[in-house]
Backbone as JSON Lines, residues from 0, in Angstrom:
{"i":0,"aa":"M","n":[21.94,-180.47,82.08],"ca":[22.92,-180.75,82.32],"c":[24.07,-181.45,82.97]}
{"i":1,"aa":"Q","n":[24.66,-181.9,83.31],"ca":[25.92,-183.11,83.88],"c":[25.46,-182.42,85.21]}
{"i":2,"aa":"K","n":[26.16,-182.95,86.71],"ca":[26.06,-181.97,87.8],"c":[27.65,-181.58,87.55]}
{"i":3,"aa":"Q","n":[28.99,-182.23,87.03],"ca":[30.12,-181.32,86.68],"c":[29.78,-179.71,86.2]}
{"i":4,"aa":"Q","n":[28.46,-180.04,85.39],"ca":[29.09,-178.87,84.29],"c":[27.7,-177.53,85.51]}
{"i":5,"aa":"V","n":[27.36,-178.31,85.9],"ca":[26.05,-177.09,86.91],"c":[27.39,-176.71,88.14]}
{"i":6,"aa":"L","n":[28.06,-177.83,88.22],"ca":[29.02,-177.21,89.56],"c":[29.9,-176.17,89.06]}
{"i":7,"aa":"N","n":[30.49,-176.26,87.61],"ca":[31.55,-175.46,87.34],"c":[30.61,-174.04,86.48]}
{"i":8,"aa":"R","n":[29.29,-174.02,86.6],"ca":[29.25,-173.05,86.14],"c":[28.3,-172.31,87.59]}
{"i":9,"aa":"I","n":[28.48,-172.48,88.67],"ca":[28.01,-171.47,89.08],"c":[29.44,-171.26,90.11]}
{"i":10,"aa":"A","n":[31.06,-172.03,89.86],"ca":[32.09,-171.66,89.99],"c":[32.31,-170.72,89.9]}
{"i":11,"aa":"R","n":[31.92,-170.68,88.02],"ca":[32.29,-169.4,87.51],"c":[31.66,-168.37,87.51]}
{"i":12,"aa":"E","n":[29.96,-167.66,87.78],"ca":[29.34,-167.34,87.71],"c":[29.34,-166.86,88.98]}
{"i":13,"aa":"G","n":[29.82,-167.62,90.64],"ca":[29.95,-167.3,91.76],"c":[28.7,-166.07,92.3]}
{"i":14,"aa":"L","n":[27.45,-166.11,92.13],"ca":[26.26,-165.94,92.38],"c":[25.2,-166.72,92.3]}
{"i":15,"aa":"M","n":[24.58,-166.65,93.09],"ca":[23.0,-167.47,93.6],"c":[22.49,-166.92,94.43]}
{"i":16,"aa":"P","n":[21.81,-166.31,93.61],"ca":[20.56,-165.64,94.21],"c":[19.36,-165.76,94.88]}
{"i":17,"aa":"V","n":[19.61,-165.83,96.19],"ca":[17.84,-166.41,96.96],"c":[16.82,-166.0,96.37]}
{"i":18,"aa":"L","n":[15.74,-166.79,95.57],"ca":[14.6,-165.65,95.75],"c":[13.14,-166.21,96.71]}
{"i":19,"aa":"R","n":[13.1,-165.15,97.0],"ca":[11.78,-165.05,97.64],"c":[10.39,-164.58,97.61]}
{"i":20,"aa":"A","n":[9.44,-164.39,97.45],"ca":[8.74,-163.3,97.12],"c":[7.03,-164.61,97.15]}
{"i":21,"aa":"E","n":[6.24,-163.11,97.07],"ca":[4.96,-163.47,97.96],"c":[4.0,-164.32,97.02]}
{"i":22,"aa":"S","n":[4.37,-163.82,95.78],"ca":[3.32,-164.92,95.12],"c":[4.02,-165.24,93.35]}
{"i":23,"aa":"T","n":[3.61,-166.55,93.3],"ca":[3.9,-166.68,91.51],"c":[4.39,-165.39,90.7]}
{"i":24,"aa":"Q","n":[4.1,-164.32,90.36],"ca":[3.81,-163.4,89.66],"c":[4.94,-162.72,90.06]}
{"i":25,"aa":"Q","n":[5.41,-162.14,91.1],"ca":[6.33,-161.44,91.36],"c":[7.2,-162.16,92.04]}
{"i":26,"aa":"A","n":[7.82,-163.81,92.11],"ca":[8.34,-164.21,91.74],"c":[9.02,-164.2,90.37]}
{"i":27,"aa":"L","n":[8.28,-164.59,89.45],"ca":[8.75,-164.66,87.7],"c":[9.03,-162.69,86.92]}
{"i":28,"aa":"A","n":[8.64,-162.12,87.97],"ca":[9.06,-160.78,87.83],"c":[10.25,-160.22,88.74]}
{"i":29,"aa":"I","n":[10.56,-160.72,89.51],"ca":[12.49,-161.05,89.87],"c":[13.11,-161.69,88.96]}
{"i":30,"aa":"A","n":[12.26,-163.08,88.59],"ca":[13.79,-163.78,87.98],"c":[14.0,-163.09,86.6]}
{"i":31,"aa":"Q","n":[13.06,-162.42,85.88],"ca":[13.57,-161.69,84.72],"c":[14.46,-160.74,84.78]}
{"i":32,"aa":"A","n":[13.97,-159.4,86.18],"ca":[14.34,-158.96,86.25],"c":[16.33,-158.67,86.48]}
{"i":33,"aa":"L","n":[16.05,-160.33,87.03],"ca":[18.03,-160.85,87.7],"c":[18.32,-161.3,86.46]}
{"i":34,"aa":"E","n":[17.77,-161.78,85.2],"ca":[18.21,-161.79,84.69],"c":[18.68,-160.89,83.03]}
{"i":35,"aa":"A","n":[17.43,-160.14,83.33],"ca":[17.84,-158.86,82.91],"c":[19.75,-158.14,83.38]}
{"i":36,"aa":"G","n":[19.39,-158.55,83.87],"ca":[20.93,-157.74,85.18],"c":[21.96,-158.88,84.87]}
{"i":37,"aa":"G","n":[21.89,-159.95,83.9],"ca":[22.75,-161.01,83.8],"c":[23.43,-161.83,84.52]}
{"i":38,"aa":"V","n":[22.31,-161.83,85.39],"ca":[22.36,-163.2,86.28],"c":[21.47,-164.69,85.89]}
{"i":39,"aa":"T","n":[22.39,-165.56,85.7],"ca":[21.73,-166.9,84.9],"c":[21.49,-168.0,85.53]}
{"i":40,"aa":"I","n":[21.65,-168.31,87.39],"ca":[21.44,-168.61,88.4],"c":[20.54,-168.12,89.1]}
{"i":41,"aa":"L","n":[19.62,-169.31,89.56],"ca":[18.39,-168.46,90.36],"c":[17.67,-169.94,91.75]}
{"i":42,"aa":"E","n":[18.21,-169.45,92.29],"ca":[17.71,-170.69,93.62],"c":[16.53,-169.84,94.03]}
{"i":43,"aa":"V","n":[15.05,-170.5,93.52],"ca":[13.5,-170.49,94.42],"c":[13.67,-171.23,95.68]}
{"i":44,"aa":"T","n":[12.95,-170.63,96.71],"ca":[13.13,-171.01,97.75],"c":[11.26,-171.55,97.82]}
{"i":45,"aa":"L","n":[11.29,-172.78,98.16],"ca":[9.85,-174.05,98.65],"c":[9.31,-172.79,99.83]}
{"i":46,"aa":"T","n":[9.63,-171.72,99.92],"ca":[8.13,-170.74,100.53],"c":[7.74,-170.02,99.62]}
{"i":47,"aa":"V","n":[7.76,-169.86,98.39],"ca":[6.98,-169.01,97.75],"c":[6.04,-170.1,96.82]}
{"i":48,"aa":"P","n":[5.38,-169.56,97.02],"ca":[3.95,-170.5,96.91],"c":[3.79,-170.34,95.6]}
{"i":49,"aa":"G","n":[3.36,-172.01,95.29],"ca":[3.65,-172.7,94.4],"c":[5.33,-172.75,93.52]}
{"i":50,"aa":"A","n":[5.78,-172.98,94.61],"ca":[7.19,-172.97,94.08],"c":[7.79,-174.15,92.96]}
{"i":51,"aa":"I","n":[7.23,-174.99,93.38],"ca":[7.47,-175.83,92.29],"c":[6.26,-176.14,91.11]}
{"i":52,"aa":"R","n":[5.94,-175.37,90.8],"ca":[5.37,-175.31,89.61],"c":[6.01,-173.85,89.12]}
{"i":53,"aa":"L","n":[6.39,-172.97,90.22],"ca":[7.79,-171.82,89.19],"c":[8.71,-172.69,89.01]}
{"i":54,"aa":"I","n":[9.36,-173.41,89.26],"ca":[10.39,-174.17,88.59],"c":[10.2,-174.91,87.26]}
{"i":55,"aa":"E","n":[8.97,-175.51,87.1],"ca":[8.58,-175.99,86.14],"c":[8.31,-175.13,85.11]}
{"i":56,"aa":"Q","n":[7.63,-173.8,85.33],"ca":[7.3,-172.49,84.46],"c":[9.06,-172.24,83.46]}
{"i":57,"aa":"L","n":[9.6,-171.57,84.82],"ca":[11.1,-171.38,84.37],"c":[11.63,-172.15,83.86]}
{"i":58,"aa":"A","n":[11.88,-173.7,84.03],"ca":[12.46,-174.34,83.48],"c":[11.69,-174.48,82.49]}
{"i":59,"aa":"D","n":[10.88,-174.28,81.47],"ca":[10.4,-174.32,80.6],"c":[10.36,-173.38,79.05]}
{"i":60,"aa":"A","n":[10.26,-172.42,80.32],"ca":[10.28,-170.74,79.37],"c":[11.87,-170.26,78.88]}
{"i":61,"aa":"A","n":[12.46,-170.16,80.05],"ca":[14.25,-170.29,80.01],"c":[15.07,-171.35,79.34]}
{"i":62,"aa":"G","n":[15.08,-172.67,79.44],"ca":[15.92,-173.53,79.1],"c":[17.47,-173.37,79.6]}
{"i":63,"aa":"D","n":[18.25,-173.55,78.82],"ca":[19.75,-173.63,79.25],"c":[20.29,-172.33,79.52]}
{"i":64,"aa":"R","n":[19.16,-170.65,79.38],"ca":[19.78,-169.92,80.22],"c":[19.45,-169.63,81.53]}
{"i":65,"aa":"L","n":[18.49,-169.91,81.97],"ca":[18.73,-169.64,83.65],"c":[18.95,-171.35,84.2]}
{"i":66,"aa":"L","n":[20.28,-171.39,84.76],"ca":[20.4,-172.86,85.78],"c":[19.32,-172.07,87.19]}
{"i":67,"aa":"L","n":[18.77,-173.63,87.25],"ca":[17.45,-172.97,88.09],"c":[17.77,-174.15,89.48]}
{"i":68,"aa":"G","n":[17.51,-173.92,90.85],"ca":[17.77,-174.82,91.65],"c":[16.41,-174.8,92.79]}
{"i":69,"aa":"A","n":[16.7,-176.04,93.36],"ca":[15.03,-175.37,94.64],"c":[16.15,-174.68,95.81]}
{"i":70,"aa":"G","n":[15.56,-174.49,96.45],"ca":[16.03,-173.9,98.27],"c":[15.3,-174.17,99.42]}
{"i":71,"aa":"T","n":[15.43,-173.7,100.56],"ca":[14.79,-174.37,101.69],"c":[14.5,-175.96,101.46]}
{"i":72,"aa":"V","n":[14.58,-176.2,100.81],"ca":[14.37,-178.12,100.81],"c":[14.31,-178.87,102.17]}
{"i":73,"aa":"L","n":[13.55,-179.46,103.22],"ca":[13.86,-180.11,103.78],"c":[13.5,-181.06,103.47]}
{"i":74,"aa":"D","n":[13.9,-182.14,102.6],"ca":[13.44,-183.3,102.92],"c":[13.01,-184.18,101.47]}
{"i":75,"aa":"A","n":[13.82,-185.64,101.32],"ca":[14.06,-186.11,100.07],"c":[12.97,-185.85,99.01]}
{"i":76,"aa":"E","n":[11.61,-186.21,99.83],"ca":[10.64,-186.35,98.64],"c":[10.41,-184.94,98.22]}
{"i":77,"aa":"T","n":[10.99,-183.29,98.75],"ca":[10.27,-182.47,98.08],"c":[11.41,-182.11,96.92]}
{"i":78,"aa":"A","n":[12.91,-182.86,96.97],"ca":[13.68,-182.25,96.44],"c":[13.49,-183.17,95.28]}
{"i":79,"aa":"R","n":[12.96,-184.78,95.54],"ca":[13.1,-185.16,93.82],"c":[11.68,-184.37,93.09]}
{"i":80,"aa":"A","n":[10.78,-183.91,93.67],"ca":[9.93,-183.25,93.46],"c":[10.24,-181.75,92.38]}
{"i":81,"aa":"A","n":[11.38,-180.84,93.59],"ca":[11.76,-180.14,92.72],"c":[12.95,-180.58,91.55]}
{"i":82,"aa":"M","n":[13.29,-181.88,91.81],"ca":[14.51,-182.09,90.7],"c":[13.74,-182.35,89.13]}
{"i":83,"aa":"L","n":[12.13,-183.19,89.33],"ca":[11.61,-183.28,88.65],"c":[10.33,-182.35,87.89]}
{"i":84,"aa":"A","n":[10.83,-180.94,88.28],"ca":[10.55,-179.86,88.13],"c":[11.1,-179.17,87.06]}
{"i":85,"aa":"G","n":[12.31,-179.55,87.42],"ca":[13.67,-179.05,87.07],"c":[14.71,-178.46,87.36]}
{"i":86,"aa":"A","n":[14.86,-178.55,88.29],"ca":[15.72,-177.9,89.7],"c":[17.13,-179.45,89.23]}
{"i":87,"aa":"Q","n":[18.41,-178.47,89.11],"ca":[19.24,-178.76,88.81],"c":[20.24,-178.55,90.14]}
{"i":88,"aa":"F","n":[20.03,-178.31,90.65],"ca":[20.95,-178.07,92.28],"c":[19.53,-177.98,93.26]}
{"i":89,"aa":"I","n":[19.94,-178.27,94.58],"ca":[18.86,-178.61,95.82],"c":[20.2,-177.64,96.64]}
{"i":90,"aa":"V","n":[19.47,-176.98,97.91],"ca":[20.06,-176.45,98.79],"c":[19.1,-176.44,100.0]}
{"i":91,"aa":"S","n":[19.58,-176.81,100.9],"ca":[19.17,-177.07,102.21],"c":[19.03,-176.02,103.64]}
{"i":92,"aa":"P","n":[18.57,-175.34,104.37],"ca":[19.65,-174.77,105.26],"c":[20.06,-175.9,106.22]}
{"i":93,"aa":"A","n":[19.29,-176.88,106.44],"ca":[20.27,-177.28,107.6],"c":[20.8,-178.82,106.54]}
{"i":94,"aa":"L","n":[21.3,-179.99,107.47],"ca":[21.92,-181.12,107.22],"c":[20.94,-182.19,106.89]}
{"i":95,"aa":"D","n":[20.77,-183.24,105.44],"ca":[19.73,-184.08,106.16],"c":[19.63,-184.58,105.13]}
{"i":96,"aa":"R","n":[20.16,-186.08,105.95],"ca":[20.91,-187.52,104.62],"c":[20.02,-187.94,103.71]}
{"i":97,"aa":"P","n":[19.11,-187.73,104.2],"ca":[18.54,-188.63,103.07],"c":[18.3,-187.38,101.8]}
{"i":98,"aa":"T","n":[17.84,-186.04,101.81],"ca":[17.53,-185.38,100.79],"c":[19.22,-184.98,99.63]}
{"i":99,"aa":"I","n":[20.31,-185.42,101.04],"ca":[21.84,-185.48,100.17],"c":[21.81,-186.77,100.06]}
{"i":100,"aa":"E","n":[21.76,-188.59,99.96],"ca":[20.89,-189.14,99.61],"c":[20.54,-188.96,97.7]}
{"i":101,"aa":"I","n":[19.3,-188.91,97.98],"ca":[18.55,-188.71,97.35],"c":[19.33,-188.12,95.68]}
{"i":102,"aa":"C","n":[19.89,-187.1,96.15],"ca":[20.41,-186.46,95.24],"c":[21.68,-186.94,94.84]}
{"i":103,"aa":"R","n":[22.2,-187.55,95.15],"ca":[23.21,-188.72,94.68],"c":[23.31,-189.82,94.03]}
{"i":104,"aa":"R","n":[21.88,-190.19,94.22],"ca":[21.19,-191.47,93.68],"c":[21.15,-190.69,92.33]}
{"i":105,"aa":"Y","n":[20.59,-189.71,91.94],"ca":[20.28,-188.89,90.7],"c":[21.22,-187.91,90.06]}
{"i":106,"aa":"S","n":[22.17,-187.84,90.58],"ca":[23.47,-187.36,90.05],"c":[23.15,-186.14,89.66]}
{"i":107,"aa":"V","n":[22.58,-184.9,91.17],"ca":[21.94,-183.85,90.7],"c":[22.65,-183.18,92.65]}
{"i":108,"aa":"A","n":[23.08,-181.6,92.18],"ca":[23.84,-181.2,92.82],"c":[23.13,-180.86,94.42]}
{"i":109,"aa":"V","n":[23.8,-181.1,95.17],"ca":[23.33,-180.81,96.64],"c":[24.52,-180.13,97.77]}
{"i":110,"aa":"F","n":[23.45,-178.51,98.14],"ca":[24.29,-177.74,98.99],"c":[23.58,-177.85,100.52]}
{"i":111,"aa":"P","n":[23.76,-178.44,101.1],"ca":[23.1,-178.72,102.68],"c":[23.57,-177.95,103.05]}
{"i":112,"aa":"G","n":[22.45,-176.82,104.27],"ca":[23.13,-176.14,105.28],"c":[24.21,-176.37,106.57]}
{"i":113,"aa":"A","n":[24.95,-176.01,107.2],"ca":[25.9,-176.04,108.07],"c":[26.18,-175.15,108.44]}
{"i":114,"aa":"L","n":[26.47,-174.93,110.25],"ca":[27.64,-173.98,110.58],"c":[28.61,-173.68,111.74]}
{"i":115,"aa":"T","n":[28.37,-174.94,111.79],"ca":[29.5,-174.73,112.53],"c":[31.02,-175.36,112.61]}
{"i":116,"aa":"P","n":[32.64,-176.08,112.51],"ca":[32.72,-176.73,112.22],"c":[32.11,-178.45,112.02]}
{"i":117,"aa":"T","n":[32.57,-178.6,113.3],"ca":[31.73,-179.95,113.08],"c":[30.51,-180.09,111.97]}
{"i":118,"aa":"E","n":[29.37,-179.52,111.52],"ca":[28.34,-179.55,111.14],"c":[28.97,-179.79,109.65]}
{"i":119,"aa":"V","n":[29.82,-179.02,108.93],"ca":[30.37,-178.91,107.95],"c":[31.17,-179.66,107.39]}
{"i":120,"aa":"L","n":[32.08,-180.58,108.49],"ca":[32.27,-181.49,108.33],"c":[30.97,-183.23,108.15]}
{"i":121,"aa":"A","n":[30.58,-182.77,108.41],"ca":[29.16,-184.01,108.61],"c":[28.62,-183.91,107.63]}
{"i":122,"aa":"A","n":[28.84,-182.5,107.3],"ca":[27.28,-182.11,105.59],"c":[28.7,-182.84,104.44]}
{"i":123,"aa":"W","n":[30.12,-182.32,104.13],"ca":[30.88,-183.21,103.43],"c":[31.33,-184.49,103.15]}
{"i":124,"aa":"Q","n":[30.64,-185.22,104.33],"ca":[31.5,-186.51,104.51],"c":[30.04,-187.8,103.8]}
{"i":125,"aa":"A","n":[28.78,-187.15,104.21],"ca":[27.92,-187.75,103.82],"c":[27.45,-187.05,102.63]}
{"i":126,"aa":"G","n":[28.13,-186.33,102.32],"ca":[27.82,-186.37,100.53],"c":[27.84,-184.99,99.64]}
{"i":127,"aa":"A","n":[28.12,-183.95,100.52],"ca":[27.44,-182.74,99.8],"c":[28.43,-182.56,99.05]}
{"i":128,"aa":"D","n":[27.62,-181.5,98.02],"ca":[29.22,-180.79,97.42],"c":[29.57,-179.67,97.05]}
{"i":129,"aa":"A","n":[29.14,-178.86,98.4],"ca":[29.33,-178.03,98.89],"c":[28.3,-177.32,99.69]}
{"i":130,"aa":"V","n":[28.69,-177.27,101.04],"ca":[28.24,-176.8,101.87],"c":[27.77,-175.5,102.36]}
{"i":131,"aa":"K","n":[26.57,-175.05,102.87],"ca":[26.02,-174.15,102.54],"c":[26.1,-173.26,103.95]}
{"i":132,"aa":"V","n":[26.83,-172.37,104.16],"ca":[27.72,-171.71,105.55],"c":[26.03,-171.03,105.79]}
{"i":133,"aa":"F","n":[25.8,-171.11,107.09],"ca":[24.36,-170.33,107.51],"c":[24.37,-169.79,108.35]}
{"i":134,"aa":"P","n":[23.49,-169.2,109.89],"ca":[23.79,-167.62,108.53],"c":[25.03,-167.5,108.84]}
{"i":135,"aa":"A","n":[25.71,-167.2,107.91],"ca":[27.17,-166.7,107.74],"c":[27.26,-165.27,108.63]}
{"i":136,"aa":"S","n":[26.95,-164.42,108.77],"ca":[26.92,-163.45,109.77],"c":[26.8,-163.61,111.05]}
{"i":137,"aa":"A","n":[26.57,-164.85,110.95],"ca":[26.32,-164.95,112.99],"c":[27.42,-165.08,113.22]}
{"i":138,"aa":"L","n":[28.68,-165.84,112.81],"ca":[29.76,-166.42,113.72],"c":[30.91,-165.46,113.15]}
{"i":139,"aa":"G","n":[30.75,-164.18,112.49],"ca":[31.64,-163.0,112.28],"c":[31.87,-163.0,110.67]}
{"i":140,"aa":"G","n":[31.04,-163.54,109.48],"ca":[31.14,-163.05,108.19],"c":[32.2,-163.69,107.66]}
{"i":141,"aa":"A","n":[32.71,-163.14,106.89],"ca":[34.11,-163.19,105.96],"c":[35.55,-164.49,107.16]}
{"i":142,"aa":"R","n":[35.44,-163.33,108.18],"ca":[36.69,-163.69,108.46],"c":[36.09,-164.96,109.54]}
{"i":143,"aa":"Y","n":[34.58,-165.23,109.68],"ca":[34.52,-166.9,110.07],"c":[34.85,-167.71,108.82]}
{"i":144,"aa":"L","n":[34.33,-167.69,107.79],"ca":[34.34,-168.35,105.96],"c":[35.33,-168.15,106.01]}
{"i":145,"aa":"R","n":[36.96,-167.44,106.47],"ca":[38.62,-167.74,106.49],"c":[38.86,-168.71,107.12]}
{"i":146,"aa":"A","n":[38.31,-168.96,108.18],"ca":[38.8,-169.33,109.59],"c":[38.16,-171.28,109.12]}
{"i":147,"aa":"L","n":[37.39,-171.32,108.45],"ca":[37.07,-172.52,107.98],"c":[37.52,-173.39,106.9]}
{"i":148,"aa":"K","n":[37.94,-172.1,106.18],"ca":[39.07,-172.44,105.39],"c":[40.09,-173.0,105.14]}
{"i":149,"aa":"A","n":[40.16,-172.62,106.58],"ca":[41.93,-173.44,107.14],"c":[42.46,-174.58,106.69]}
{"i":150,"aa":"P","n":[41.62,-175.07,108.11],"ca":[41.14,-176.57,108.12],"c":[40.76,-177.84,107.06]}
{"i":151,"aa":"F","n":[39.82,-176.54,106.5],"ca":[38.83,-177.68,105.37],"c":[38.77,-177.17,104.12]}
{"i":152,"aa":"P","n":[40.22,-176.9,103.39],"ca":[40.93,-176.35,101.62],"c":[39.92,-177.23,100.67]}
{"i":153,"aa":"Q","n":[39.85,-178.48,100.98],"ca":[39.11,-179.49,100.3],"c":[37.44,-179.26,100.6]}
{"i":154,"aa":"I","n":[37.03,-178.5,101.23],"ca":[34.95,-178.33,101.19],"c":[34.84,-176.84,100.43]}
{"i":155,"aa":"E","n":[34.03,-177.13,99.66],"ca":[33.31,-174.98,98.28],"c":[32.65,-175.21,99.71]}
{"i":156,"aa":"L","n":[32.64,-173.87,99.78],"ca":[31.46,-172.85,100.78],"c":[30.27,-171.87,99.91]}
{"i":157,"aa":"I","n":[29.28,-171.79,100.68],"ca":[28.4,-171.05,99.9],"c":[28.01,-170.63,101.12]}
{"i":158,"aa":"P","n":[28.63,-169.37,101.21],"ca":[27.5,-168.08,102.76],"c":[26.75,-167.85,101.95]}
{"i":159,"aa":"T","n":[25.81,-167.42,103.21],"ca":[24.37,-167.56,102.51],"c":[24.1,-166.7,104.38]}
{"i":160,"aa":"G","n":[23.38,-165.41,103.72],"ca":[23.08,-164.59,104.94],"c":[23.85,-163.77,105.9]}
{"i":161,"aa":"G","n":[23.51,-162.47,105.61],"ca":[24.73,-161.43,105.83],"c":[25.47,-161.01,104.38]}
{"i":162,"aa":"V","n":[25.28,-161.57,103.27],"ca":[26.44,-161.16,102.33],"c":[25.68,-160.21,101.41]}
{"i":163,"aa":"T","n":[26.61,-158.58,101.53],"ca":[25.52,-157.55,100.93],"c":[26.94,-157.44,99.74]}
{"i":164,"aa":"Q","n":[26.79,-156.0,98.93],"ca":[27.48,-155.34,98.58],"c":[28.9,-155.24,99.25]}
{"i":165,"aa":"E","n":[28.74,-154.84,100.56],"ca":[29.46,-154.28,101.13],"c":[30.3,-155.3,101.58]}
{"i":166,"aa":"T","n":[29.72,-156.16,101.57],"ca":[30.89,-157.87,102.22],"c":[31.5,-159.14,101.37]}
{"i":167,"aa":"A","n":[30.32,-158.36,99.91],"ca":[30.99,-160.12,99.01],"c":[31.92,-160.23,98.55]}
{"i":168,"aa":"A","n":[32.91,-159.02,98.56],"ca":[34.48,-159.44,98.16],"c":[34.57,-160.14,99.56]}
{"i":169,"aa":"D","n":[34.76,-159.89,99.9],"ca":[35.34,-160.0,101.7],"c":[34.75,-161.56,101.7]}
{"i":170,"aa":"F","n":[33.93,-162.27,101.03],"ca":[33.44,-163.58,101.62],"c":[34.82,-164.41,100.35]}
{"i":171,"aa":"L","n":[34.36,-163.76,98.98],"ca":[34.84,-163.97,97.88],"c":[36.91,-164.16,98.17]}
{"i":172,"aa":"R","n":[37.23,-163.16,98.65],"ca":[38.32,-163.38,99.07],"c":[38.89,-164.36,99.85]}
{"i":173,"aa":"A","n":[37.53,-164.44,101.21],"ca":[38.05,-165.7,101.8],"c":[38.38,-166.92,101.54]}
{"i":174,"aa":"G","n":[37.16,-167.51,100.48],"ca":[37.52,-168.33,99.69],"c":[35.73,-168.98,99.62]}
{"i":175,"aa":"A","n":[35.32,-168.4,99.49],"ca":[33.53,-168.57,98.81],"c":[33.92,-169.45,97.36]}
{"i":176,"aa":"F","n":[33.3,-170.54,97.39],"ca":[32.56,-170.78,96.32],"c":[32.32,-170.05,95.46]}
{"i":177,"aa":"A","n":[30.59,-169.72,95.8],"ca":[29.82,-168.9,95.61],"c":[29.22,-168.12,96.21]}
{"i":178,"aa":"L","n":[28.33,-166.8,96.45],"ca":[27.64,-166.27,97.24],"c":[25.77,-166.14,97.15]}
{"i":179,"aa":"G","n":[25.49,-166.65,97.81],"ca":[23.95,-166.8,98.22],"c":[23.83,-165.97,98.71]}
{"i":180,"aa":"V","n":[22.77,-164.76,97.67],"ca":[22.7,-163.42,97.77],"c":[21.2,-163.48,98.09]}
{"i":181,"aa":"G","n":[20.62,-162.96,99.07],"ca":[18.86,-162.69,99.21],"c":[18.47,-161.85,99.12]}
{"i":182,"aa":"G","n":[17.59,-160.61,100.36],"ca":[17.23,-159.83,100.23],"c":[18.34,-158.09,100.09]}
{"i":183,"aa":"D","n":[19.55,-158.33,100.06],"ca":[20.03,-156.99,99.09],"c":[20.27,-157.24,97.92]}
{"i":184,"aa":"L","n":[19.62,-158.23,97.67],"ca":[20.01,-158.2,95.79],"c":[18.94,-158.35,95.57]}
{"i":185,"aa":"V","n":[17.67,-159.49,95.92],"ca":[16.6,-159.63,95.19],"c":[15.5,-159.36,96.7]}
{"i":186,"aa":"D","n":[14.93,-158.05,95.99],"ca":[14.06,-157.45,97.24],"c":[13.07,-157.65,96.19]}
{"i":187,"aa":"P","n":[11.99,-158.47,97.06],"ca":[10.52,-158.19,96.39],"c":[9.72,-157.0,96.3]}
{"i":188,"aa":"A","n":[10.37,-156.14,97.56],"ca":[9.56,-154.77,96.99],"c":[9.41,-154.21,96.37]}
{"i":189,"aa":"A","n":[11.21,-153.92,95.66],"ca":[10.91,-153.48,94.69],"c":[10.0,-154.02,93.56]}
{"i":190,"aa":"I","n":[9.4,-154.72,93.13],"ca":[9.0,-155.68,92.18],"c":[7.24,-155.04,92.92]}
{"i":191,"aa":"R","n":[7.43,-154.58,93.9],"ca":[6.44,-154.16,94.4],"c":[5.93,-153.19,94.56]}
{"i":192,"aa":"N","n":[6.84,-152.5,94.31],"ca":[6.82,-151.14,93.93],"c":[6.64,-150.31,92.43]}
{"i":193,"aa":"G","n":[6.95,-151.58,91.85],"ca":[6.99,-150.77,90.03],"c":[8.45,-150.84,90.18]}
{"i":194,"aa":"H","n":[9.31,-151.06,90.8],"ca":[10.73,-150.77,90.3],"c":[11.92,-152.12,89.34]}
{"i":195,"aa":"P","n":[11.52,-152.99,88.87],"ca":[12.5,-153.84,88.91],"c":[13.87,-153.69,87.92]}
{"i":196,"aa":"E","n":[13.85,-151.97,87.75],"ca":[15.43,-151.83,87.44],"c":[16.57,-151.65,88.31]}
{"i":197,"aa":"T","n":[15.87,-151.48,90.11],"ca":[16.45,-151.65,91.01],"c":[17.61,-153.11,91.65]}
{"i":198,"aa":"I","n":[16.87,-154.12,90.8],"ca":[17.1,-155.41,91.28],"c":[17.75,-155.5,89.98]}
{"i":199,"aa":"Q","n":[17.73,-155.33,89.12],"ca":[17.93,-155.51,88.08],"c":[19.65,-154.64,87.61]}
{"i":200,"aa":"A","n":[19.53,-153.76,88.27],"ca":[21.23,-152.7,88.67],"c":[21.88,-153.27,89.77]}
{"i":201,"aa":"N","n":[20.96,-154.1,90.75],"ca":[21.88,-154.71,91.64],"c":[22.34,-155.84,90.74]}
{"i":202,"aa":"A","n":[22.26,-156.22,90.49],"ca":[22.01,-157.87,89.99],"c":[23.8,-158.0,89.3]}
{"i":203,"aa":"Q","n":[24.02,-156.31,88.43],"ca":[24.61,-155.45,87.51],"c":[26.22,-155.56,87.93]}
{"i":204,"aa":"R","n":[25.36,-155.39,89.7],"ca":[27.13,-154.36,90.33],"c":[27.42,-155.62,90.79]}
{"i":205,"aa":"Y","n":[26.39,-156.76,91.2],"ca":[27.35,-157.99,92.67],"c":[28.08,-158.56,91.22]}
{"i":206,"aa":"L","n":[27.58,-158.93,90.07],"ca":[28.76,-159.56,88.8],"c":[30.05,-158.84,88.54]}
{"i":207,"aa":"E","n":[29.87,-157.25,88.56],"ca":[31.15,-156.83,88.47],"c":[31.78,-156.85,90.07]}
{"i":208,"aa":"I","n":[31.26,-156.76,91.23],"ca":[31.8,-157.41,92.13],"c":[33.01,-158.4,92.66]}
{"i":209,"aa":"V","n":[31.91,-159.44,91.73],"ca":[32.45,-160.79,91.73],"c":[34.04,-160.91,90.43]}
{"i":210,"aa":"A","n":[33.93,-160.47,90.06],"ca":[34.45,-160.03,88.31],"c":[35.68,-159.34,89.44]}
{"i":211,"aa":"A","n":[35.4,-158.65,89.79],"ca":[37.1,-157.75,90.37],"c":[37.31,-158.46,91.87]}
{"i":212,"aa":"A","n":[36.62,-159.0,92.5],"ca":[37.48,-159.64,93.31],"c":[38.13,-160.69,92.97]}
{"i":213,"aa":"R","n":[37.59,-161.1,92.19],"ca":[38.58,-162.73,91.04],"c":[39.77,-162.35,90.75]}
{"i":214,"aa":"N","n":[39.78,-161.22,90.39],"ca":[40.79,-160.8,89.66],"c":[41.9,-159.69,90.14]}
């Protein structure tokens, strides 16, 4: 899939679940529950044990059904390994210029993390396709995102950290390109306790919230 197609798909769905898990088996169960709930985009964080292999497994099994990315990428070498495994977008918690450079070299979408206006601008000037505002709740949530969009209307922002079912619509109305959603959606405890239907229901609810907010 071409980079612009990846960006279009993320913009259209508006939801990027952040998958953290204690094991590969747990991560696979979470991915299955999310897909059952209608979510087709997944950011696999590299804090998951065996994350690179997991991305490869998911890419082989799901094909174009899932749009897979790698999250918590801290350096260019890891970014490249994730790309080779099948990741079609790269997400970082902070700004690492070599990571952006290698993503641009291979035409892979990259979303570095930033928080302050200076950091957001620096990430965009370095070549970010969108900027992950993290942690979004630290400086006021949706109100802060709206404040950032005022001077930076041309920069696509992905709030992550503090996005919940209660705040999701506010973030979208504030101008979010997509939502990075962690524990409020992707809860490993639901799998651990034998309730994957909880994640499936949450996924369906989030998609409903996105659709309603955009309409």
